[in-house]
C-alpha positions in Angstrom: 14.3 -7.4 -0.6 11.3 -5.9 1.2 11.9 -4.8 4.8 8.3 -3.8 5.5 5.2 -2.4 3.9 3.1 0.4 5.4 -0.5 1.2 4.5 -2.5 4.3 5.3 -5.9 5.4 4.4 -8.2 8.2 5.6 -11.9 7.8 6.2 -13.7 11.1 5.9 -16.9 12.0 7.8 -18.9 11.6 4.6 -17.7 8.0 4.2 -18.7 4.8 5.9 -15.8 3.6 7.9 -16.7 0.0 7.2 -16.4 0.6 3.5 -12.9 2.2 3.9 -11.9 -0.7 6.1 -13.1 -3.2 3.4 -10.9 -1.4 0.9 -7.9 -1.7 3.2 -8.7 -5.3 4.0 -8.6 -6.0 0.2 -4.8 -5.4 0.4 -4.1 -7.0 3.7 -6.2 -10.2 3.8 -4.3 -12.0 1.0 -1.0 -11.3 2.7 -1.7 -12.9 6.1 -1.2 -16.4 7.3 -4.0 -18.2 9.1 -2.6 -17.4 12.5 -2.4 -13.6 11.9 -5.2 -11.5 13.3 -6.4 -8.9 10.8 -8.1 -6.8 13.5 -4.9 -6.6 15.5 -2.9 -5.5 12.4 -4.9 -2.4 11.7 -4.6 0.7 13.9 -7.3 3.3 14.0 -6.8 7.0 15.1 -9.4 9.7 15.1 -8.4 13.1 14.0 -9.4 16.4 12.4 -9.2 17.2 8.7 -7.9 20.4 7.2 -11.2 22.2 7.6 -11.9 20.8 11.1 -14.0 17.9 9.8 -13.6 14.6 11.7 -11.5 11.9 10.0 -10.4 8.4 10.9 -6.9 7.3 9.9 -6.4 3.6 9.4 -2.8 2.2 9.3 -1.2 -1.2 9.0 2.3 -2.6 8.6 3.4 -5.9 7.1 6.7 -6.9 8.7 7.0 -10.6 8.0 9.0 -11.5 4.9 6.3 -14.0 4.0 3.5 -11.3 4.2 5.6 -8.9 2.1 6.2 -11.5 -0.6 2.4 -12.4 -0.6 1.7 -8.7 -1.2 4.1 -8.7 -4.2 2.3 -11.7 -5.6 -1.1 -10.2 -4.9 0.1 -7.0 -6.6 1.4 -8.9 -9.7 -1.9 -10.8 -10.1 -4.2 -7.9 -9.7 -2.5 -4.9 -11.4 -3.6 -4.0 -14.9 -1.1 -3.9 -17.7 -1.7 -0.2 -18.1 -1.0 0.5 -14.5 2.1 -1.7 -14.6 3.5 0.2 -17.5 2.7 3.5 -15.7 4.5 2.3 -12.6 7.5 1.3 -14.6 7.8 4.7 -16.3 7.4 6.5 -12.9 9.7 4.2 -10.9 12.6 6.7 -10.5 10.2 9.3 -9.1 8.5 6.8 -6.7 11.7 5.5 -5.2 13.3 7.9 -2.7 16.9 8.1 -1.4 15.9 6.2 1.7 14.7 3.3 -0.6 11.0 3.8 0.1 8.8 3.0 -2.9 5.5 4.9 -2.9 2.2 4.0 -4.5 -1.4 5.2 -4.2 -4.4 3.1 -5.0 -8.1 4.0 -5.4 -10.2 3.4 -2.3 -13.3 3.0 -4.3 -11.9 0.4 -6.7 -10.3 -1.5 -3.8 -13.7 -1.7 -2.0 -14.9 -3.4 -5.2 -12.0 -5.8 -5.2 -10.0 -4.1 -7.9 -6.4 -2.8 -7.8 -6.1 0.6 -9.6 -3.3 3.2 -9.3 -4.5 6.7 -8.7 -2.9 10.2 -8.3 -5.8 11.3 -6.0 -5.1 12.2 -2.4 -8.2 10.3 -1.5 -6.4 7.0 -1.7 -4.8 4.0 0.0 -1.2 5.0 0.4 1.4 2.2 0.3 5.0 2.6 1.2 7.3 -0.3 0.5 10.7 -0.1 2.3 13.3 -1.9 0.1 16.5 -3.2 1.8 19.8 -3.6 0.1 23.2 -4.3 1.6 25.0 -2.0 1.3 22.3 0.6 0.8 22.1 1.3 -3.0 19.4 3.1 -4.9 20.2 1.3 -8.2 19.9 -2.2 -6.6 16.7 -1.1 -4.9 15.4 0.0 -8.3 16.1 -3.5 -9.7 14.3 -5.1 -6.8 11.3 -2.8 -7.4 11.2 -3.8 -11.0 11.4 -7.4 -10.2 8.7 -7.4 -7.5 6.4 -4.8 -8.9 7.2 -4.4 -12.6 
């Protein structure tokens, strides 16, 4: 099913880091068990943007099967019908040959507690690694449809 899920978001110098963290936490909090520590899950790296501006990159990875399945449930409960249909129609383009399924979500909407797909580069990037044995793109596509469609 799902091997792991990676999250990545960039906080620009013009943004409050706490607001960007709140947007990321919107995705992560429902996926954790009571014994998981949210602050230990998120890694923070300082960097430099394309024009030399300071940025902070926040990343997290869900590895436990239970956490990945909670993300799928969270996703099903919060995605709009319009975004679900868009995702279905774009599934072949979003699933690569390594069985990674890619999505982008609006940071601003996530900070407000809403799940919205976006094409913007100013987004929360989600990469879902699908596992099939043997490795098979068609089987992975069916799994993506079941979990996210």
